[in-house]
C-alpha positions in Angstrom: -46.2 94.5 168.9 -49.6 95.6 169.7 -52.1 92.1 170.6 -50.9 88.8 170.9 -53.6 86.1 170.6 -53.8 83.4 173.5 -56.4 80.9 172.3 -57.3 78.7 175.3 -59.2 75.3 176.1 -58.0 75.6 179.7 -55.8 72.2 179.5 -51.7 72.4 180.9 -49.9 73.4 177.0 -53.1 76.2 177.1 -52.0 77.6 180.4 -47.8 77.2 179.0 -48.8 79.3 175.9 -50.6 81.9 178.1 -47.2 82.0 180.6 -45.0 82.7 177.6 -47.3 84.9 175.8 -47.2 87.0 179.0 -43.9 87.0 179.5 -43.8 87.9 175.9 -46.8 90.5 176.6 -44.3 91.7 179.6 -41.2 92.3 177.3 -42.8 94.2 175.0 -45.6 96.2 176.2 -48.1 93.9 174.3 -52.1 93.2 175.0 -53.1 90.4 175.2 -56.2 88.8 173.9 -57.7 85.3 175.3 -60.0 83.6 173.5 -61.8 80.3 174.2 -64.0 78.7 171.9 -67.1 76.4 173.4 -67.6 74.3 170.7 -71.2 73.2 169.9 -70.7 69.8 167.9 -70.8 67.4 171.0 -74.4 69.4 171.8 -76.0 70.1 167.8 -77.2 66.7 165.7 -78.2 68.4 162.3 -80.6 66.9 160.7 -81.8 66.5 156.6 -84.9 68.7 157.4 -84.3 72.3 156.6 -82.9 73.9 159.5 -84.0 71.5 162.2 -81.7 70.5 165.1 -81.6 68.2 168.4 -79.7 69.2 171.8 -78.5 66.1 174.4 -80.7 64.2 171.9 -83.6 66.5 172.9 -86.0 68.3 170.5 -84.8 71.5 170.7 -87.2 74.4 171.2 -85.8 77.8 171.7 -86.8 77.9 175.6 -84.4 74.7 175.5 -81.7 76.3 173.4 -81.6 79.1 175.6 -80.6 77.7 178.6 -78.3 75.2 177.8 -76.5 78.7 175.6 -76.7 80.2 179.3 -75.6 77.2 181.1 -72.7 76.8 179.0 -71.9 80.8 178.9 -71.2 80.4 182.7 -69.4 78.3 182.9 -67.1 79.2 180.7 -66.9 82.6 182.0 -66.1 81.1 185.3 -63.8 78.7 183.8 -61.5 81.5 181.9 -62.2 84.7 184.8 -60.1 81.9 187.0 -57.5 80.9 184.3 -56.7 84.9 183.6 -56.3 85.1 187.6 -53.9 83.1 187.7 -51.7 85.2 185.2 -52.6 88.9 187.0 -49.0 88.4 188.7 -47.3 89.8 185.1 -48.9 92.7 185.0 -50.0 92.8 182.0 -53.4 93.7 179.8 -55.6 90.7 179.5 -58.6 91.4 177.3 -61.5 88.0 177.1 -63.6 86.7 174.6 -65.9 84.1 174.8 -67.0 82.7 170.9 -69.5 79.6 170.2 -68.7 77.0 167.4 -65.5 76.2 165.3 -62.5 77.0 166.5 -60.1 77.7 163.9 -62.7 79.6 162.0 -63.0 82.3 165.1 -59.3 82.1 165.8 -58.6 83.0 161.9 -61.5 86.0 161.9 -60.1 87.5 165.4 -56.9 87.7 164.2 -58.0 89.5 161.0 -60.6 92.0 163.4 -58.5 92.5 165.7 -54.7 93.2 163.8 -53.1 90.5 166.4 -49.6 90.7 165.5 -48.9 87.4 167.0 -50.7 83.9 168.3 -49.0 81.4 170.9 -51.0 78.5 171.0 -50.2 75.1 173.0 -50.1 71.9 171.5 -50.4 68.5 172.4 -48.9 67.0 169.2 -49.4 63.9 167.1 -48.7 60.8 165.7 -49.7 58.0 163.5 -53.0 57.5 162.7 -54.2 59.6 164.8 -51.7 62.5 163.2 -53.3 62.2 160.1 -57.1 61.9 160.4 -57.5 64.5 163.0 -55.4 67.4 162.4 -55.5 69.6 165.3 -57.0 73.3 165.2 -53.3 74.5 165.8 -52.2 72.6 162.9 -54.5 74.8 160.5 -54.3 77.9 162.3 -50.1 77.5 162.1 -50.8 76.8 157.9 -53.8 79.7 157.4 -53.3 82.6 160.3 -51.6 86.0 158.3 -49.3 86.8 161.3 -47.1 84.5 163.3 -48.1 81.6 165.3 -45.9 80.3 168.4 -46.4 76.8 169.7 -45.9 75.6 173.0 -46.2 72.4 175.0 -44.3 73.0 177.8 -43.7 75.8 180.0 -40.7 77.7 178.3 -38.7 80.6 180.1 -38.9 84.0 177.5 -35.3 85.2 179.1 -33.8 82.2 178.1 -34.2 81.5 174.6 -30.6 82.9 173.1 -30.5 80.5 170.2 -32.9 80.0 167.1 -32.9 77.7 164.5 -34.0 78.8 161.5 -34.4 76.3 158.7 -35.2 77.0 155.1 -34.2 76.5 151.3 -33.2 80.5 151.3 -34.2 80.5 148.0 -37.7 82.3 147.7 -38.3 85.9 148.5 -39.0 85.3 152.0 -38.4 89.7 153.2 -41.5 89.9 155.1 -40.9 86.5 157.2 -37.4 88.3 157.6 -39.0 91.1 158.7 -41.4 89.4 161.7 -38.7 87.4 162.4 -36.0 90.6 163.2 -38.9 91.5 165.7 -39.1 88.0 167.4 -34.8 88.6 167.6 -34.8 91.9 168.6 -37.0 90.7 171.6 -34.7 87.6 173.0 -31.7 89.0 171.5 -30.6 85.4 170.6 -28.5 84.7 167.9 -29.9 82.5 164.2 -28.4 79.7 163.4 -29.6 78.9 159.6 -29.8 75.1 158.7 -30.4 74.0 155.1 -31.1 69.8 155.6 -30.2 68.3 152.6 -31.7 64.9 152.0 -30.6 62.1 149.2 -33.2 62.8 147.0 -32.9 66.8 147.1 -28.9 66.4 147.3 -26.3 70.0 146.7 -22.8 70.3 147.1 -21.7 72.2 150.2 -20.1 75.0 148.7 -23.3 76.1 147.0 -25.6 75.7 149.5 -23.2 78.1 151.7 -23.5 80.7 149.2 -27.2 80.9 148.7 -27.6 81.1 152.7 -25.1 83.5 152.3 -26.6 85.6 149.3 -29.4 85.4 151.7 -28.3 86.2 154.8 -26.7 89.5 153.0 -30.0 90.3 151.6 -32.1 90.7 155.1 -28.9 91.9 156.8 -28.9 89.3 159.3 -26.6 89.9 161.6 -25.5 87.5 164.7 -26.0 84.1 162.8 -24.2 80.2 162.0 -24.5 79.0 158.6 -25.1 75.5 159.1 -26.0 72.3 157.0 -27.6 69.3 158.0 -27.9 65.7 156.6 -31.3 63.8 157.0 -33.3 61.3 155.5 -36.4 63.3 156.0 -36.3 67.1 156.4 -38.2 67.7 159.1 -36.7 64.9 161.3 -33.1 66.9 160.0 -34.7 70.3 161.7 -35.4 68.5 164.8 -32.1 66.5 165.3 -30.1 70.3 164.3 -32.3 71.8 166.8 -31.7 69.0 169.9 -28.0 69.0 168.9 -27.1 72.4 169.1 -29.3 72.7 172.3 -31.5 75.4 170.6 -34.5 77.0 172.5 -36.2 77.4 169.1 -37.0 76.2 166.0 -38.8 78.5 163.4 -39.9 78.1 159.8 -42.2 79.1 157.2 -45.4 77.3 155.9 -47.2 77.8 152.3 -50.5 77.1 153.6 -51.0 74.6 151.1 -55.1 73.0 151.8 -56.7 70.4 149.7 -55.3 68.5 147.8 -51.6 70.4 146.9 -51.8 69.1 151.5 -52.7 65.9 150.8 -49.6 65.3 148.2 -47.2 67.3 149.6 -47.6 67.7 153.7 -46.0 70.4 155.4 -43.1 70.3 157.2 -43.9 73.0 159.7 -46.9 71.3 160.4 -45.1 68.1 161.3 -42.6 70.0 163.3 -44.7 71.7 165.3 -46.6 68.3 165.6 -43.0 66.7 166.8 -40.5 69.1 168.1 -40.6 69.9 171.9 -38.8 72.8 171.6 -41.3 76.4 171.1 -42.2 76.8 167.3 -42.7 80.1 165.4 -44.1 80.1 161.8 -45.0 82.3 159.2 -47.2 81.4 156.3 -45.3 82.9 153.4 -48.0 85.0 150.9 -48.9 83.8 147.9 
């Protein structure tokens, strides 16, 4: 692992994510790319007339544009400098970058252009109508990132991660995912608790499921593990409750990265777990 991307909005959750990323960087020898995105949507009101627009409710001339952007840039530089200083105690290499525009777009581009190995991002979580209507940048990153993503809500001690729950159906080719997970297991020295959640609408017997999981374990050379079957009405609830029952330190999941209509119709178990779990959640997007 060489590069860890940490997007920040300077919130408490972002600080927790940065703290966690610094711990990983110190253990792995990786450098941190600290990225702050300044969203200009609150300053720009696009009209239907060509490319003309207004800023802060005032017709925008070139001089006004430069003044606003300069003020925003200086403010962001000051904040990211203060934020970076808080984590100097870890003694890891931290590069900083500020971009103006859509947060998810720049995060996605940074992952590709800088060949990021891991994203660590803070998440506040949401529920109900807010969850359905908004869809946070964190969820979009989880859905589309080409590398593993760890979402963090609370402050976490990386050295205490000793039990990781990995939930899956264990029926697809997940070679790349397991390769990435082996890196995580090597860093933490954690035991992997493989779990298949059985719901009433997709019932299967215990013996066939155990056989499927054992074949998965043998194929991917997983060493320190347990095999578990957990019953619940909803798959995402079962994952969260199982992790709670065994007092796991992290949850690991795959995501299929569905978008558009398919995402609206089928939803995403990974994104639901990221939203509602109190523990850190490691996700990896399966390649199509």
